[in-house]
C-alpha positions as protocol buffer text, in pm:
chain_id: "A"
residue {
  index: 1
  type: MET
  ca { x: 4 y: 39 z: 13 }
}
residue {
  index: 2
  type: ASP
  ca { x: 120 y: 355 z: -80 }
}
residue {
  index: 3
  type: PHE
  ca { x: 175 y: 485 z: 290 }
}
residue {
  index: 4
  type: ARG
  ca { x: 43 y: 845 z: 172 }
}
residue {
  index: 5
  type: LYS
  ca { x: -325 y: 633 z: 126 }
}
residue {
  index: 6
  type: ILE
  ca { x: -326 y: 467 z: 525 }
}
residue {
  index: 7
  type: PHE
  ca { x: -579 y: 737 z: 609 }
}
residue {
  index: 8
  type: ASN
  ca { x: -776 y: 620 z: 307 }
}
residue {
  index: 9
  type: THR
  ca { x: -887 y: 257 z: 514 }
}
residue {
  index: 10
  type: ILE
  ca { x: -1062 y: 442 z: 776 }
}
residue {
  index: 11
  type: PRO
  ca { x: -1306 y: 721 z: 587 }
}
residue {
  index: 12
  type: GLU
  ca { x: -1570 y: 740 z: 849 }
}
residue {
  index: 13
  type: GLN
  ca { x: -1324 y: 718 z: 1160 }
}
residue {
  index: 14
  type: PHE
  ca { x: -1132 y: 1001 z: 1047 }
}
residue {
  index: 15
  type: ASP
  ca { x: -1433 y: 1195 z: 937 }
}
residue {
  index: 16
  type: LYS
  ca { x: -1577 y: 1165 z: 1320 }
}
residue {
  index: 17
  type: HIS
  ca { x: -1224 y: 1226 z: 1509 }
}
residue {
  index: 18
  type: ARG
  ca { x: -1002 y: 1435 z: 1321 }
}
residue {
  index: 19
  type: PRO
  ca { x: -1029 y: 1817 z: 1436 }
}
residue {
  index: 20
  type: ARG
  ca { x: -1160 y: 2075 z: 1263 }
}
residue {
  index: 21
  type: TYR
  ca { x: -980 y: 2427 z: 1247 }
}
residue {
  index: 22
  type: CYS
  ca { x: -1100 y: 2708 z: 1494 }
}
residue {
  index: 23
  type: ASP
  ca { x: -1315 y: 2992 z: 1312 }
}
residue {
  index: 24
  type: GLU
  ca { x: -1018 y: 3229 z: 1366 }
}
residue {
  index: 25
  type: LEU
  ca { x: -785 y: 3010 z: 1130 }
}
residue {
  index: 26
  type: PHE
  ca { x: -1064 y: 3039 z: 814 }
}
residue {
  index: 27
  type: ALA
  ca { x: -1203 y: 3384 z: 916 }
}
residue {
  index: 28
  type: ASP
  ca { x: -845 y: 3489 z: 837 }
}
residue {
  index: 29
  type: LEU
  ca { x: -783 y: 3245 z: 525 }
}
residue {
  index: 30
  type: ILE
  ca { x: -1130 y: 3377 z: 362 }
}
residue {
  index: 31
  type: GLU
  ca { x: -1058 y: 3793 z: 432 }
}
residue {
  index: 32
  type: TYR
  ca { x: -618 y: 3710 z: 335 }
}
residue {
  index: 33
  type: ALA
  ca { x: -721 y: 3563 z: -5 }
}
residue {
  index: 34
  type: GLN
  ca { x: -1066 y: 3744 z: -48 }
}
residue {
  index: 35
  type: LEU
  ca { x: -1245 y: 3443 z: -101 }
}
residue {
  index: 36
  type: ALA
  ca { x: -1591 y: 3514 z: -306 }
}
residue {
  index: 37
  type: PRO
  ca { x: -1769 y: 3410 z: -596 }
}
residue {
  index: 38
  type: GLY
  ca { x: -1598 y: 3431 z: -896 }
}
residue {
  index: 39
  type: LYS
  ca { x: -1255 y: 3315 z: -705 }
}
residue {
  index: 40
  type: THR
  ca { x: -1112 y: 3001 z: -789 }
}
residue {
  index: 41
  type: VAL
  ca { x: -977 y: 2764 z: -497 }
}
residue {
  index: 42
  type: LEU
  ca { x: -780 y: 2414 z: -496 }
}
residue {
  index: 43
  type: GLU
  ca { x: -766 y: 2237 z: -170 }
}
residue {
  index: 44
  type: VAL
  ca { x: -455 y: 1978 z: -164 }
}
residue {
  index: 45
  type: GLY
  ca { x: -545 y: 1648 z: 6 }
}
residue {
  index: 46
  type: PRO
  ca { x: -851 y: 1743 z: 182 }
}
residue {
  index: 47
  type: GLY
  ca { x: -927 y: 1409 z: 348 }
}
residue {
  index: 48
  type: THR
  ca { x: -1289 y: 1399 z: 442 }
}
residue {
  index: 49
  type: GLY
  ca { x: -1331 y: 1791 z: 454 }
}
residue {
  index: 50
  type: GLN
  ca { x: -1194 y: 1891 z: 806 }
}
residue {
  index: 51
  type: ALA
  ca { x: -1092 y: 2225 z: 648 }
}
residue {
  index: 52
  type: THR
  ca { x: -1379 y: 2226 z: 301 }
}
residue {
  index: 53
  type: GLU
  ca { x: -1704 y: 2385 z: 404 }
}
residue {
  index: 54
  type: PRO
  ca { x: -1594 y: 2714 z: 527 }
}
residue {
  index: 55
  type: VAL
  ca { x: -1401 y: 2764 z: 216 }
}
residue {
  index: 56
  type: LEU
  ca { x: -1735 y: 2625 z: -8 }
}
residue {
  index: 57
  type: LYS
  ca { x: -1915 y: 2849 z: 180 }
}
residue {
  index: 58
  type: THR
  ca { x: -1797 y: 3174 z: 0 }
}
residue {
  index: 59
  type: GLY
  ca { x: -1944 y: 3042 z: -342 }
}
residue {
  index: 60
  type: CYS
  ca { x: -1563 y: 3055 z: -487 }
}
residue {
  index: 61
  type: SER
  ca { x: -1525 y: 2827 z: -748 }
}
residue {
  index: 62
  type: TYR
  ca { x: -1371 y: 2527 z: -550 }
}
residue {
  index: 63
  type: LEU
  ca { x: -1184 y: 2203 z: -693 }
}
residue {
  index: 64
  type: ALA
  ca { x: -1023 y: 1926 z: -441 }
}
residue {
  index: 65
  type: ILE
  ca { x: -742 y: 1699 z: -544 }
}
residue {
  index: 66
  type: GLU
  ca { x: -733 y: 1373 z: -313 }
}
residue {
  index: 67
  type: LEU
  ca { x: -490 y: 1087 z: -343 }
}
residue {
  index: 68
  type: GLY
  ca { x: -774 y: 828 z: -136 }
}
residue {
  index: 69
  type: GLU
  ca { x: -1034 y: 668 z: -368 }
}
residue {
  index: 70
  type: ASN
  ca { x: -1241 y: 620 z: -42 }
}
residue {
  index: 71
  type: PHE
  ca { x: -1174 y: 983 z: 99 }
}
residue {
  index: 72
  type: THR
  ca { x: -1291 y: 1110 z: -254 }
}
residue {
  index: 73
  type: GLU
  ca { x: -1588 y: 916 z: -239 }
}
residue {
  index: 74
  type: PHE
  ca { x: -1669 y: 1039 z: 114 }
}
residue {
  index: 75
  type: MET
  ca { x: -1599 y: 1391 z: -18 }
}
residue {
  index: 76
  type: ALA
  ca { x: -1859 y: 1384 z: -299 }
}
residue {
  index: 77
  type: ASN
  ca { x: -2120 y: 1249 z: -97 }
}
residue {
  index: 78
  type: LYS
  ca { x: -2054 y: 1516 z: 186 }
}
residue {
  index: 79
  type: PHE
  ca { x: -2040 y: 1805 z: -15 }
}
residue {
  index: 80
  type: GLY
  ca { x: -2170 y: 1721 z: -379 }
}
residue {
  index: 81
  type: GLY
  ca { x: -2488 y: 1928 z: -266 }
}
residue {
  index: 82
  type: TYR
  ca { x: -2248 y: 2277 z: -329 }
}
residue {
  index: 83
  type: ASP
  ca { x: -2309 y: 2362 z: -702 }
}
residue {
  index: 84
  type: ASN
  ca { x: -1968 y: 2511 z: -671 }
}
residue {
  index: 85
  type: PHE
  ca { x: -1773 y: 2171 z: -569 }
}
residue {
  index: 86
  type: ARG
  ca { x: -1566 y: 1936 z: -742 }
}
residue {
  index: 87
  type: ILE
  ca { x: -1340 y: 1688 z: -656 }
}
residue {
  index: 88
  type: VAL
  ca { x: -1077 y: 1424 z: -882 }
}
residue {
  index: 89
  type: ASN
  ca { x: -942 y: 1113 z: -741 }
}
residue {
  index: 90
  type: ALA
  ca { x: -537 y: 1208 z: -819 }
}
residue {
  index: 91
  type: ASP
  ca { x: -217 y: 1245 z: -701 }
}
residue {
  index: 92
  type: PHE
  ca { x: -159 y: 1581 z: -717 }
}
residue {
  index: 93
  type: GLU
  ca { x: 199 y: 1556 z: -788 }
}
residue {
  index: 94
  type: THR
  ca { x: 132 y: 1406 z: -1114 }
}
residue {
  index: 95
  type: HIS
  ca { x: -187 y: 1538 z: -1187 }
}
residue {
  index: 96
  type: ASP
  ca { x: -196 y: 1759 z: -1497 }
}
residue {
  index: 97
  type: PHE
  ca { x: -430 y: 2069 z: -1418 }
}
residue {
  index: 98
  type: GLY
  ca { x: -494 y: 2143 z: -1784 }
}
residue {
  index: 99
  type: GLY
  ca { x: -423 y: 2491 z: -1783 }
}
residue {
  index: 100
  type: GLU
  ca { x: -652 y: 2582 z: -1496 }
}
residue {
  index: 101
  type: GLN
  ca { x: -491 y: 2847 z: -1255 }
}
residue {
  index: 102
  type: PHE
  ca { x: -645 y: 2930 z: -873 }
}
residue {
  index: 103
  type: ASP
  ca { x: -680 y: 3228 z: -683 }
}
residue {
  index: 104
  type: LEU
  ca { x: -584 y: 3012 z: -358 }
}
residue {
  index: 105
  type: ILE
  ca { x: -430 y: 2695 z: -331 }
}
residue {
  index: 106
  type: TYR
  ca { x: -428 y: 2532 z: 5 }
}
residue {
  index: 107
  type: SER
  ca { x: -388 y: 2226 z: 250 }
}
residue {
  index: 108
  type: ALA
  ca { x: -461 y: 2127 z: 610 }
}
residue {
  index: 109
  type: ALA
  ca { x: -204 y: 1921 z: 707 }
}
residue {
  index: 110
  type: ALA
  ca { x: -148 y: 1738 z: 371 }
}
residue {
  index: 111
  type: PHE
  ca { x: 98 y: 1939 z: 161 }
}
residue {
  index: 112
  type: GLN
  ca { x: 373 y: 1795 z: 425 }
}
residue {
  index: 113
  type: TRP
  ca { x: 377 y: 1442 z: 211 }
}
residue {
  index: 114
  type: ILE
  ca { x: 454 y: 1595 z: -79 }
}
residue {
  index: 115
  type: PRO
  ca { x: 846 y: 1662 z: -182 }
}
residue {
  index: 116
  type: GLU
  ca { x: 923 y: 2038 z: -75 }
}
residue {
  index: 117
  type: LYS
  ca { x: 1111 y: 2042 z: -414 }
}
residue {
  index: 118
  type: THR
  ca { x: 776 y: 1880 z: -622 }
}
residue {
  index: 119
  type: GLY
  ca { x: 502 y: 2048 z: -376 }
}
residue {
  index: 120
  type: TYR
  ca { x: 627 y: 2434 z: -386 }
}
residue {
  index: 121
  type: PRO
  ca { x: 724 y: 2483 z: -768 }
}
residue {
  index: 122
  type: LYS
  ca { x: 397 y: 2319 z: -862 }
}
residue {
  index: 123
  type: ALA
  ca { x: 167 y: 2532 z: -658 }
}
residue {
  index: 124
  type: PHE
  ca { x: 351 y: 2831 z: -787 }
}
residue {
  index: 125
  type: ASP
  ca { x: 290 y: 2757 z: -1154 }
}
residue {
  index: 126
  type: LEU
  ca { x: -74 y: 2658 z: -1063 }
}
residue {
  index: 127
  type: LEU
  ca { x: -162 y: 2995 z: -924 }
}
residue {
  index: 128
  type: LYS
  ca { x: -263 y: 3333 z: -1098 }
}
residue {
  index: 129
  type: SER
  ca { x: -60 y: 3658 z: -1067 }
}
residue {
  index: 130
  type: GLY
  ca { x: -124 y: 3769 z: -680 }
}
residue {
  index: 131
  type: GLY
  ca { x: -262 y: 3429 z: -577 }
}
residue {
  index: 132
  type: VAL
  ca { x: -245 y: 3287 z: -207 }
}
residue {
  index: 133
  type: LEU
  ca { x: -70 y: 2939 z: -136 }
}
residue {
  index: 134
  type: ALA
  ca { x: -168 y: 2871 z: 225 }
}
residue {
  index: 135
  type: MET
  ca { x: -91 y: 2530 z: 437 }
}
residue {
  index: 136
  type: PHE
  ca { x: -187 y: 2478 z: 777 }
}
residue {
  index: 137
  type: SER
  ca { x: -21 y: 2256 z: 1063 }
}
residue {
  index: 138
  type: GLY
  ca { x: -156 y: 2116 z: 1381 }
}
residue {
  index: 139
  type: ASN
  ca { x: 7 y: 1916 z: 1673 }
}
residue {
  index: 140
  type: SER
  ca { x: -205 y: 1599 z: 1761 }
}
residue {
  index: 141
  type: GLY
  ca { x: -339 y: 1791 z: 2109 }
}
residue {
  index: 142
  type: VAL
  ca { x: -136 y: 1793 z: 2426 }
}
residue {
  index: 143
  type: PRO
  ca { x: -264 y: 1658 z: 2729 }
}
residue {
  index: 144
  type: ASP
  ca { x: -255 y: 1854 z: 3084 }
}
residue {
  index: 145
  type: GLU
  ca { x: -51 y: 1697 z: 3356 }
}
residue {
  index: 146
  type: PRO
  ca { x: -47 y: 1426 z: 3514 }
}
residue {
  index: 147
  type: GLN
  ca { x: -210 y: 1316 z: 3202 }
}
residue {
  index: 148
  type: ARG
  ca { x: 30 y: 1357 z: 2953 }
}
residue {
  index: 149
  type: SER
  ca { x: 314 y: 1191 z: 3159 }
}
residue {
  index: 150
  type: GLN
  ca { x: 106 y: 911 z: 3209 }
}
residue {
  index: 151
  type: CYS
  ca { x: 49 y: 870 z: 2817 }
}
residue {
  index: 152
  type: GLN
  ca { x: 403 y: 906 z: 2756 }
}
residue {
  index: 153
  type: GLU
  ca { x: 457 y: 605 z: 2984 }
}
residue {
  index: 154
  type: VAL
  ca { x: 210 y: 409 z: 2787 }
}
residue {
  index: 155
  type: TYR
  ca { x: 403 y: 515 z: 2463 }
}
residue {
  index: 156
  type: GLN
  ca { x: 751 y: 415 z: 2576 }
}
residue {
  index: 157
  type: LYS
  ca { x: 648 y: 100 z: 2677 }
}
residue {
  index: 158
  type: HIS
  ca { x: 417 y: -22 z: 2376 }
}
residue {
  index: 159
  type: PHE
  ca { x: 475 y: 265 z: 2063 }
}
residue {
  index: 160
  type: PHE
  ca { x: 648 y: 81 z: 1778 }
}
residue {
  index: 161
  type: PRO
  ca { x: 534 y: 157 z: 1461 }
}
residue {
  index: 162
  type: GLU
  ca { x: 631 y: -37 z: 1151 }
}
residue {
  index: 163
  type: THR
  ca { x: 607 y: 269 z: 906 }
}
residue {
  index: 164
  type: PRO
  ca { x: 722 y: 543 z: 1133 }
}
residue {
  index: 165
  type: TYR
  ca { x: 601 y: 889 z: 1008 }
}
residue {
  index: 166
  type: THR
  ca { x: 864 y: 1088 z: 892 }
}
residue {
  index: 167
  type: CYS
  ca { x: 729 y: 1348 z: 696 }
}
residue {
  index: 168
  type: LYS
  ca { x: 897 y: 1666 z: 727 }
}
residue {
  index: 169
  type: LEU
  ca { x: 820 y: 2013 z: 569 }
}
residue {
  index: 170
  type: ASP
  ca { x: 987 y: 2347 z: 624 }
}
residue {
  index: 171
  type: TYR
  ca { x: 693 y: 2529 z: 583 }
}
residue {
  index: 172
  type: GLN
  ca { x: 873 y: 2855 z: 565 }
}
residue {
  index: 173
  type: ALA
  ca { x: 1084 y: 2759 z: 249 }
}
residue {
  index: 174
  type: SER
  ca { x: 854 y: 2902 z: 9 }
}
residue {
  index: 175
  type: ASP
  ca { x: 1069 y: 3225 z: -64 }
}
residue {
  index: 176
  type: LYS
  ca { x: 1307 y: 3024 z: -206 }
}
residue {
  index: 177
  type: TYR
  ca { x: 1042 y: 2890 z: -485 }
}
residue {
  index: 178
  type: GLY
  ca { x: 949 y: 3263 z: -558 }
}
residue {
  index: 179
  type: PHE
  ca { x: 697 y: 3314 z: -347 }
}
residue {
  index: 180
  type: VAL
  ca { x: 678 y: 3670 z: -146 }
}
residue {
  index: 181
  type: GLU
  ca { x: 487 y: 3849 z: 139 }
}
residue {
  index: 182
  type: LEU
  ca { x: 517 y: 3473 z: 373 }
}
residue {
  index: 183
  type: GLU
  ca { x: 366 y: 3496 z: 737 }
}
residue {
  index: 184
  type: LYS
  ca { x: 284 y: 3262 z: 1006 }
}
residue {
  index: 185
  type: ARG
  ca { x: -47 y: 3271 z: 1208 }
}
residue {
  index: 186
  type: VAL
  ca { x: -70 y: 3083 z: 1506 }
}
residue {
  index: 187
  type: TYR
  ca { x: -395 y: 2979 z: 1658 }
}
residue {
  index: 188
  type: HIS
  ca { x: -482 y: 2817 z: 2024 }
}
residue {
  index: 189
  type: ALA
  ca { x: -815 y: 2603 z: 2074 }
}
residue {
  index: 190
  type: TYR
  ca { x: -875 y: 2308 z: 2269 }
}
residue {
  index: 191
  type: ARG
  ca { x: -1076 y: 1948 z: 2266 }
}
residue {
  index: 192
  type: GLU
  ca { x: -1278 y: 1798 z: 2538 }
}
residue {
  index: 193
  type: MET
  ca { x: -1328 y: 1392 z: 2540 }
}
residue {
  index: 194
  type: ASN
  ca { x: -1370 y: 1082 z: 2698 }
}
residue {
  index: 195
  type: ALA
  ca { x: -1138 y: 795 z: 2688 }
}
residue {
  index: 196
  type: ASP
  ca { x: -1324 y: 613 z: 2434 }
}
residue {
  index: 197
  type: ASP
  ca { x: -1314 y: 899 z: 2145 }
}
residue {
  index: 198
  type: TYR
  ca { x: -935 y: 984 z: 2271 }
}
residue {
  index: 199
  type: VAL
  ca { x: -838 y: 649 z: 2169 }
}
residue {
  index: 200
  type: ALA
  ca { x: -1039 y: 693 z: 1834 }
}
residue {
  index: 201
  type: LEU
  ca { x: -904 y: 979 z: 1752 }
}
residue {
  index: 202
  type: ARG
  ca { x: -484 y: 830 z: 1840 }
}
residue {
  index: 203
  type: GLY
  ca { x: -639 y: 571 z: 1592 }
}
residue {
  index: 204
  type: THR
  ca { x: -622 y: 804 z: 1316 }
}
residue {
  index: 205
  type: HIS
  ca { x: -308 y: 868 z: 1260 }
}
residue {
  index: 206
  type: SER
  ca { x: -81 y: 669 z: 995 }
}
residue {
  index: 207
  type: ASP
  ca { x: 176 y: 574 z: 1261 }
}
residue {
  index: 208
  type: HIS
  ca { x: -75 y: 398 z: 1453 }
}
residue {
  index: 209
  type: LEU
  ca { x: -247 y: 271 z: 1179 }
}
residue {
  index: 210
  type: SER
  ca { x: 83 y: 101 z: 1090 }
}
residue {
  index: 211
  type: LEU
  ca { x: 69 y: -67 z: 1427 }
}
residue {
  index: 212
  type: GLN
  ca { x: 129 y: -429 z: 1393 }
}
residue {
  index: 213
  type: GLU
  ca { x: -27 y: -638 z: 1731 }
}
residue {
  index: 214
  type: PRO
  ca { x: -3 y: -686 z: 1992 }
}
residue {
  index: 215
  type: HIS
  ca { x: 146 y: -333 z: 2023 }
}
residue {
  index: 216
  type: LYS
  ca { x: -162 y: -182 z: 1893 }
}
residue {
  index: 217
  type: SER
  ca { x: -381 y: -326 z: 2137 }
}
residue {
  index: 218
  type: ASN
  ca { x: -170 y: -275 z: 2395 }
}
residue {
  index: 219
  type: LEU
  ca { x: -141 y: 90 z: 2314 }
}
residue {
  index: 220
  type: PHE
  ca { x: -469 y: 160 z: 2279 }
}
residue {
  index: 221
  type: GLU
  ca { x: -554 y: -2 z: 2624 }
}
residue {
  index: 222
  type: GLY
  ca { x: -307 y: 176 z: 2819 }
}
residue {
  index: 223
  type: LEU
  ca { x: -420 y: 476 z: 2673 }
}
residue {
  index: 224
  type: ARG
  ca { x: -792 y: 429 z: 2714 }
}
residue {
  index: 225
  type: GLN
  ca { x: -709 y: 365 z: 3113 }
}
residue {
  index: 226
  type: VAL
  ca { x: -543 y: 647 z: 3194 }
}
residue {
  index: 227
  type: VAL
  ca { x: -804 y: 851 z: 3051 }
}
residue {
  index: 228
  type: ARG
  ca { x: -1066 y: 632 z: 3246 }
}
residue {
  index: 229
  type: ASN
  ca { x: -847 y: 672 z: 3553 }
}
residue {
  index: 230
  type: ASN
  ca { x: -874 y: 1049 z: 3519 }
}
residue {
  index: 231
  type: GLY
  ca { x: -1231 y: 1065 z: 3530 }
}
residue {
  index: 232
  type: ASP
  ca { x: -1304 y: 946 z: 3213 }
}
residue {
  index: 233
  type: TYR
  ca { x: -1207 y: 1273 z: 3084 }
}
residue {
  index: 234
  type: ILE
  ca { x: -907 y: 1387 z: 2934 }
}
residue {
  index: 235
  type: LYS
  ca { x: -830 y: 1825 z: 2804 }
}
residue {
  index: 236
  type: LEU
  ca { x: -610 y: 1812 z: 2466 }
}
residue {
  index: 237
  type: ASN
  ca { x: -503 y: 2166 z: 2394 }
}
residue {
  index: 238
  type: ASP
  ca { x: -384 y: 2274 z: 2027 }
}
residue {
  index: 239
  type: VAL
  ca { x: -174 y: 2477 z: 1894 }
}
residue {
  index: 240
  type: TYR
  ca { x: -294 y: 2525 z: 1484 }
}
residue {
  index: 241
  type: THR
  ca { x: -80 y: 2773 z: 1247 }
}
residue {
  index: 242
  type: LEU
  ca { x: -172 y: 2910 z: 920 }
}
residue {
  index: 243
  type: TYR
  ca { x: 133 y: 2961 z: 662 }
}
residue {
  index: 244
  type: LEU
  ca { x: 48 y: 3253 z: 420 }
}
residue {
  index: 245
  type: ALA
  ca { x: 272 y: 3342 z: 103 }
}
residue {
  index: 246
  type: ARG
  ca { x: 177 y: 3527 z: -211 }
}
residue {
  index: 247
  type: LYS
  ca { x: 287 y: 3460 z: -601 }
}
residue {
  index: 248
  type: PRO
  ca { x: 377 y: 3829 z: -757 }
}
């Protein structure tokens, strides 16, 4: 299996448990890119749409490119009622967009799966003059103490992924590829959940999906017990970052 498509195996779980981004981030993105009817937008790797609907609601002409077949079908079912929605099941790195260009290209926690020397130049070529490249990143949620240390102890005992997550992207390297006006904006939020939801969330991460037994069961049961032993409650502190750049 193409490791980039490992999430594609769990579309319903992914859609239910992966975090949405905060309203302030979308408000800043929409204002910065001046999204409105008549604007053209490309979302790269939308997953199941964690960052899609606020953009669709601007009335822009929206296109998504998604590598996963199941994710593509899920997106089509979820957003097909919008007249301004389109999606193509293809690889951004090799897909021919047929001369189509965009006012905004954005990607929520997916652009890091594309090699820097491929992703930035292709995005630059696909943007109109003055167009915006926006990339979102976020952590996986950091618990407060004592649960943070307790969860870390469980990971030290049982977290031995067969295929470690190694994707890295310098989100602030776009100037090397012709982009200007680089900005970085940071947002803070939190989520509250019970033990089962926390374990389901952790199970949506690529290096957790690749765990072999008995490591997977032991890890998830250990995390579940940490949360249950603390009143079946955990608070996750999130940090979301929006990186912006513009094509001259």
